[in-house]
N, C-alpha and C positions, 0 to 999 in steps of 0.2 A: 259217621261223619255228620256234623250237624251244620247246618246252613240257614242263614234268615234269607228269606226271599220276598220279594213283593209281587203280589198277584195284580196283574191288569186286567180288567174284564173290558173287552172291546165290543162295541155295538156292530152286531152283523149288517146292520142296513146302512151304516155309513162309514164303516171300515175305521172309524176315529177311535182312540183310546180316551175317555174322558178322566182327567185328573182326579174328579171327586170320587172315581170308583176305585183308587188303590186300596190294597189292604195288606196287611204285613201278616205275616205267618211264620211261625218255626217249623221246619221240617227236618226230620232225620232221615239220611240216606245211606243205606246199605248196597254197596254194587255188589255184593254176593248174593242178594235177596232178588229172585225174579220173578214177577207177579204176571206177565205176559209176554208174549212173544211178537216182536214187531218185525213184520216180513218185509218192510221196504220204506223207503223214503223217495218222494219223488215230486214230479211236477206236471203242471198241464201245457200241453203241446198245442197252444193256439194262441191268438192275437185278437186283438179288437176287430180286425177284419175277418176273422175266421179262416185264415189262409195258412199256408205252409211257411209258418215263422221261422223256423230254425234253418240255419246255415249247418253245414257239417260240422265247422268248427264250433259252433254255438253248442251242438249236441254233444260233441266231444267235453266242453266245458261243464256241461250239467251231468250226462250219463256215462262219460269216459272214465276209464281206471284212475286217471290223474284228476278228475274234475271234482265236481261238488259231492259224487258220492249216489247221486240220483240212481234207483234201479227200477222205478216205475214211471210209467207215462200214462197219462190219461188223455184221450182225445174225445171231441165231442163227436156225434153223430149228427152231423149239419142238417137241418131240416131241406136243403136244397141240394138234391142229388149230385148237381153238376160240380158240387164242392167236394165230393167224396173222396176223389182222389188227390186232393190239397196236401195231405198229411204223409203221403207215401214215403217221401225220402226220408223225412224226419223219424217216421217209425222204422224204418229199414237201418238206419243209423243208429237209433237207440237200441232195438233187437241186438244188432252186432256187437253192442257192449254188454250183453245179456239183459237188457231191461224187460220186464213184464209190461205189455202195453194192453190197456183195455179201453175200449169206448163206451160212452154212456151217451143216451139221446139228452139233447138239450130243451129241446120242444117239439111237439108235433109238426108236421107241415102243415101250412095254412088251410089245405083243402081238407085236413081231418079235424079241424076246430071250429068251435062258435064262439062268438062274442070276441073275434079277433080283428085286428087291424092288419090287413098285408102290407107288409113294408118294402120288401124286394124279393123277387123269385118266389120261393115257398116259404120264406121267411114271414113271421109275423108277430106282433105285440100283444101281449095280453092274451085273454080267452082261455079257453080250455078244450079239451080233448071232447068230441062228440060221441056220445056213447054208442051210437049206431056206426060209429067210425073204427071202434077199438079192434075188431078183427082185422080190417084193411090195415090199420096202422102197425099191428103184428106183424103181418105177412110183408109190409115194408120194411120193418125192422131185421126181419129175417133176410132180406135181399143185401141189407149192408153185410 
């Protein structure tokens, strides 16, 4: 099957799609030819406050059998340990639907960074990890 598609190049920094970046290409699709296995489709389990954002109904809409078809949930490892439990309910509900859940660090806690501005709790803007803190940060991640 041959289709004409328009490729849109989005800018990572602004999230906008500039109209001048549109390109037209001809693509031949053969649904019987497989080049890679895709293990899942998912979403991020957080909001701007990095809190437990999903109700059970929302999890059902995204990860449930009659929902959007998500089967992966990514959550962040919050730099403020007091927020680590905030995802518990959403994770339990998503896992009950068979979702794969994984956590990834967003940024090291303020105490492990240099050149950072503390914003609230252990959160901070900018900066980078202090090389003297790498082992402590690794142990901190293990506790998560």
